[in-house]
C-alpha positions as CSV (number, residue, x, y, z in Angstrom):
1,M,0.0,0.3,0.2
2,S,1.6,2.9,-1.3
3,A,1.5,6.8,0.2
4,A,-0.8,9.5,-1.5
5,A,-1.1,12.9,-1.3
6,I,-3.8,13.9,1.1
7,P,-4.7,17.5,2.1
8,L,-4.9,17.9,5.6
9,K,-7.7,20.2,5.9
10,F,-8.6,23.9,8.1
11,Q,-12.3,23.9,8.1
12,V,-15.4,25.8,9.1
13,G,-18.4,23.7,8.3
14,A,-18.0,22.1,4.8
15,R,-15.8,24.8,3.7
16,T,-11.8,24.5,3.5
17,L,-10.1,27.6,4.3
18,V,-6.5,26.1,3.7
19,A,-5.0,22.7,3.5
20,I,-1.5,21.3,4.6
21,P,-0.4,18.7,2.2
22,R,1.1,15.5,3.7
23,R,2.1,12.0,1.9
24,L,0.3,9.8,3.8
25,V,-0.8,6.1,3.7
26,R,-4.6,5.7,4.1
27,V,-5.9,2.5,6.2
28,A,-9.3,2.1,5.8
29,Y,-11.3,0.1,8.1
30,A,-14.1,-1.9,6.8
31,L,-17.6,-2.3,8.5
32,T,-16.7,-5.8,9.1
33,D,-13.2,-5.1,10.6
34,V,-15.3,-2.2,12.8
35,L,-17.6,-5.0,14.7
36,A,-14.6,-7.3,15.0
37,S,-11.8,-4.6,16.6
38,A,-9.5,-6.2,14.7
39,D,-5.9,-4.7,15.5
40,P,-5.0,-2.1,12.3
41,A,-1.8,-3.9,10.7
42,L,-0.1,-1.1,9.4
43,P,1.6,-1.7,6.2
44,P,5.5,-0.4,6.1
45,L,5.8,3.2,5.6
46,E,8.1,4.3,2.7
47,E,10.8,6.6,2.7
48,R,8.8,9.7,1.5
49,A,5.9,9.4,3.4
50,H,5.0,11.3,6.3
51,G,2.6,9.2,8.1
52,Y,-0.6,7.0,8.2
53,L,-4.4,8.1,8.0
54,V,-6.5,5.3,9.7
55,T,-10.2,5.7,9.4
56,S,-13.1,4.2,11.4
57,L,-10.5,2.8,14.0
58,P,-12.7,1.5,16.9
59,G,-12.4,3.6,19.8
60,A,-11.4,0.6,22.1
61,L,-8.1,0.3,19.7
62,L,-6.6,3.7,20.3
63,P,-4.5,2.7,22.8
64,A,-2.5,0.4,21.0
65,L,-2.4,2.2,18.5
66,A,-0.9,5.1,20.4
67,R,2.1,3.0,21.3
68,R,4.0,2.8,18.2
69,G,6.2,6.1,18.7
70,M,4.7,8.0,16.1
71,I,2.9,11.6,16.8
72,T,-0.9,10.5,17.1
73,F,-3.4,12.6,16.7
74,V,-7.5,12.0,16.7
75,R,-9.0,13.9,13.8
76,Q,-12.6,13.3,14.7
77,H,-14.5,11.0,16.7
78,Y,-18.1,9.5,15.2
79,T,-20.6,6.9,15.3
80,R,-20.0,4.4,12.2
81,Y,-23.9,3.4,11.7
82,F,-24.8,0.3,9.6
83,V,-28.2,-1.3,9.3
84,D,-28.6,-5.6,10.0
85,L,-30.2,-6.9,7.0
86,A,-30.4,-9.7,8.4
87,V,-33.2,-8.8,11.1
88,G,-35.7,-8.7,8.2
89,E,-37.5,-5.5,7.0
90,G,-40.6,-6.1,9.8
91,A,-38.0,-6.2,12.6
92,W,-36.4,-3.1,11.6
93,R,-39.3,-1.1,10.8
94,A,-40.5,-2.2,14.1
95,A,-37.4,-0.9,15.9
96,L,-37.6,2.4,14.4
97,S,-38.7,5.0,16.9
98,G,-42.5,6.3,16.7
99,Q,-41.3,9.7,15.5
100,M,-39.2,8.3,12.6
101,R,-42.0,6.1,11.4
102,S,-44.2,9.2,11.7
103,T,-41.7,11.4,9.8
104,L,-41.5,9.3,7.2
105,K,-45.0,8.3,6.5
106,R,-45.4,12.2,6.0
107,K,-42.4,13.2,3.9
108,A,-43.5,10.1,1.9
109,K,-47.0,11.7,1.4
110,K,-45.9,15.2,0.9
111,L,-43.3,13.6,-2.4
112,A,-46.2,11.6,-3.4
113,Q,-48.5,14.7,-3.3
114,A,-46.2,17.0,-5.1
115,N,-45.5,13.9,-8.2
116,G,-49.2,13.3,-8.8
117,G,-50.5,11.0,-6.1
118,T,-47.4,8.3,-6.6
119,L,-44.0,8.0,-5.5
120,D,-41.6,7.6,-8.6
121,I,-38.4,5.9,-7.3
122,R,-36.6,3.5,-9.9
123,G,-33.7,1.2,-8.8
124,Y,-30.8,-0.1,-11.1
125,R,-28.3,-2.5,-11.1
126,A,-27.2,-4.6,-13.9
127,A,-24.7,-3.0,-15.9
128,E,-26.3,-1.7,-18.8
129,E,-29.0,0.0,-16.1
130,V,-26.3,1.8,-14.4
131,A,-25.2,3.1,-17.1
132,A,-28.4,4.9,-17.7
133,F,-28.4,5.6,-14.1
134,H,-25.1,7.6,-14.2
135,L,-26.1,10.1,-17.0
136,L,-29.6,10.8,-15.1
137,A,-27.8,11.0,-11.8
138,R,-24.5,13.2,-12.8
139,A,-27.0,15.7,-13.6
140,V,-28.4,15.9,-10.0
141,S,-25.0,15.8,-8.9
142,A,-23.3,18.8,-10.7
143,T,-26.5,20.7,-8.4
144,T,-25.3,19.4,-4.6
145,Y,-23.4,20.5,-2.3
146,Q,-21.3,17.2,-2.2
147,E,-19.8,18.0,-5.4
148,R,-20.0,22.1,-5.3
149,L,-18.0,22.0,-1.3
150,L,-16.8,18.6,-0.7
151,D,-15.7,17.2,-4.0
152,S,-17.6,14.2,-3.4
153,G,-19.8,14.0,-5.7
154,L,-20.9,10.7,-8.1
155,P,-17.5,10.0,-10.5
156,A,-17.9,11.6,-13.9
157,D,-16.5,8.7,-15.6
158,P,-19.1,5.7,-15.6
159,G,-16.5,3.0,-16.1
160,K,-15.7,1.8,-13.0
161,L,-19.3,2.1,-11.9
162,I,-20.3,-0.1,-14.8
163,A,-17.7,-2.8,-14.4
164,R,-18.7,-3.4,-10.9
165,A,-22.3,-3.4,-11.9
166,A,-21.5,-6.3,-14.2
167,A,-19.9,-8.4,-11.0
168,D,-23.3,-7.7,-9.2
169,E,-21.5,-5.0,-7.1
170,V,-23.6,-1.8,-7.5
171,R,-27.0,-1.2,-6.2
172,A,-28.6,2.5,-7.4
173,W,-31.7,4.1,-6.9
174,L,-33.0,7.4,-8.7
175,L,-36.2,9.6,-7.1
176,F,-38.4,11.3,-10.1
177,L,-40.8,14.1,-9.7
178,D,-42.6,14.9,-12.6
179,D,-40.1,12.6,-14.6
180,A,-36.8,14.1,-13.9
181,P,-34.9,13.1,-11.4
182,I,-34.3,15.0,-8.3
183,A,-32.2,12.4,-6.0
184,Y,-29.9,9.8,-5.9
185,L,-28.4,7.2,-4.1
186,C,-25.4,5.0,-5.4
187,C,-24.1,2.1,-3.5
188,Q,-21.0,-0.5,-4.1
189,A,-20.5,-3.5,-2.3
190,V,-17.5,-4.6,-0.3
191,G,-18.0,-8.6,0.3
192,T,-21.7,-9.1,1.9
193,T,-22.1,-5.5,3.1
194,L,-23.5,-2.6,0.8
195,R,-21.4,0.9,1.4
196,Y,-23.2,4.0,1.6
197,D,-21.1,6.0,-1.0
198,F,-22.6,8.5,-3.3
199,V,-25.7,10.4,-2.6
200,G,-27.1,13.4,-3.2
201,H,-30.3,15.6,-4.3
202,D,-31.1,18.8,-6.1
203,P,-31.3,21.7,-3.5
204,A,-34.2,23.1,-5.1
205,Y,-36.3,20.3,-3.8
206,G,-34.9,20.3,-0.1
207,A,-38.3,21.3,1.3
208,L,-39.7,17.7,-0.1
209,S,-37.0,15.7,1.6
210,P,-36.3,13.6,-1.1
211,G,-33.1,12.0,0.2
212,T,-34.9,10.6,3.3
213,V,-37.7,9.3,1.3
214,L,-35.4,7.6,-1.1
215,M,-33.0,5.9,1.5
216,E,-36.3,4.6,3.0
217,R,-37.3,2.8,-0.3
218,A,-33.5,1.9,-0.7
219,L,-33.1,-0.1,2.5
220,G,-36.8,-1.8,1.8
221,D,-35.7,-3.2,-1.9
222,L,-32.1,-4.3,0.7
223,F,-34.2,-6.9,2.7
224,G,-34.7,-9.0,-0.2
225,D,-31.1,-9.0,-1.6
226,R,-28.0,-10.6,-1.0
227,F,-26.2,-8.4,1.4
228,A,-26.3,-9.1,5.2
229,A,-25.5,-5.2,6.1
230,F,-25.7,-2.0,5.2
231,D,-23.0,0.5,5.9
232,F,-23.2,4.1,6.7
233,T,-19.3,4.7,6.5
234,E,-17.4,7.2,8.1
235,G,-19.0,10.4,10.0
236,E,-22.5,10.8,11.7
237,G,-25.9,12.3,10.9
238,Q,-29.4,12.5,12.4
239,H,-30.7,10.0,8.9
240,K,-28.0,7.7,9.7
241,R,-29.0,7.5,13.4
242,G,-32.5,7.2,12.8
243,F,-32.5,4.3,10.2
244,A,-29.6,2.2,11.9
245,T,-29.9,-0.9,14.0
246,G,-26.5,-0.7,15.3
247,G,-23.4,1.5,15.7
248,V,-19.7,1.7,16.6
249,A,-17.6,4.2,18.6
250,C,-14.8,5.3,15.9
251,C,-12.3,7.4,15.2
252,D,-10.1,9.3,12.2
253,V,-6.7,9.3,13.2
254,L,-3.5,10.6,12.1
255,L,0.1,8.6,12.8
256,L,2.6,11.0,11.7
257,R,6.5,10.5,11.9
258,P,7.8,12.2,15.0
259,T,9.5,15.5,13.0
260,V,9.5,19.0,13.9
261,V,7.2,20.0,11.0
262,N,4.7,17.4,11.6
263,R,4.8,18.2,15.2
264,A,4.2,21.9,14.5
265,T,1.1,21.0,11.6
266,V,-0.8,18.6,14.3
267,A,-0.3,21.8,16.9
268,A,-1.7,23.7,14.3
269,I,-4.5,22.0,13.1
270,G,-5.3,21.2,16.8
271,G,-5.3,25.1,18.0
272,F,-7.5,25.7,14.9
273,D,-9.9,22.9,15.6
274,A,-10.3,24.1,19.6
275,L,-10.7,27.7,18.1
276,M,-13.7,26.6,15.8
277,A,-15.3,24.3,19.0
278,M,-14.9,27.2,21.0
279,A,-16.7,29.4,18.6
280,K,-19.6,27.3,18.1
281,R,-20.4,26.6,21.8
282,W,-20.3,30.7,21.9
283,S,-22.7,30.9,18.9
284,E,-25.5,28.5,21.0
285,M,-24.9,30.9,23.8
286,P,-28.6,32.9,23.6
287,A,-27.3,36.3,24.9
288,L,-24.6,36.0,21.9
289,N,-27.4,34.8,19.4
290,C,-29.5,38.1,20.1
291,L,-26.1,39.8,19.8
292,A,-25.4,38.5,16.3
293,K,-29.0,39.0,15.1
294,R,-28.7,43.0,16.1
295,V,-25.4,43.6,14.5
296,R,-26.5,42.0,11.6
297,R,-30.2,44.2,11.3
């Protein structure tokens, strides 16, 4: 496994203010590794590499990782959520909170009404189907914040997706309104796990909650498919928490060579992150909120 240029970002929300380039070996935990709490097997570090980026490390394994003689810096903590598809659709729906079930029903009804009384959600899995999906979904992806701000939209080149679909390793869905696509979800398989890889909706239709409605339908379809689990991957979100059957406390960790430059880099990022956390706490204080509103007037 070779090192790649990975920028260490100074971010405010989804916006990157500046980034420090580092050559890192990325070690990404799959869901099966997370659930097994498998010790991280780090490959040898080539001479030009600055260190490792370990993602979705189960929190319980962090002390062992920190004893490797390198600078250890936790970039973020989160719960890695998943859906155990073996429980069956009925048990999954029954385990959803009453508020969640009510919200899903209300949002699906609202979107159906906007579309003349029916939900128009179409699934794609064969290679030729995924080729057609990609053409339509790319138009939606171009409107999304995932593509504009995070550089994580649906890839422009459909080649890899089509090849994986030919091997039965892709499941994708589009939600249509008046026969035009407004939201997409594209997932790829890792063994018997299906990953939450590419998702987005046209922000012009955000009030209709198309992403939530599409996610419910996709999960419903998967209970009759060949997969054992649906992996919401790194990061948190209310929708992930609401749909999931379980989750594991994880973190993303930087392991850097103990050089002066790397120590300065970690100190700068840590200081910036602490400043942003403080600013967030201040912004949530009622008195400061009122002051901010007065200033904006």
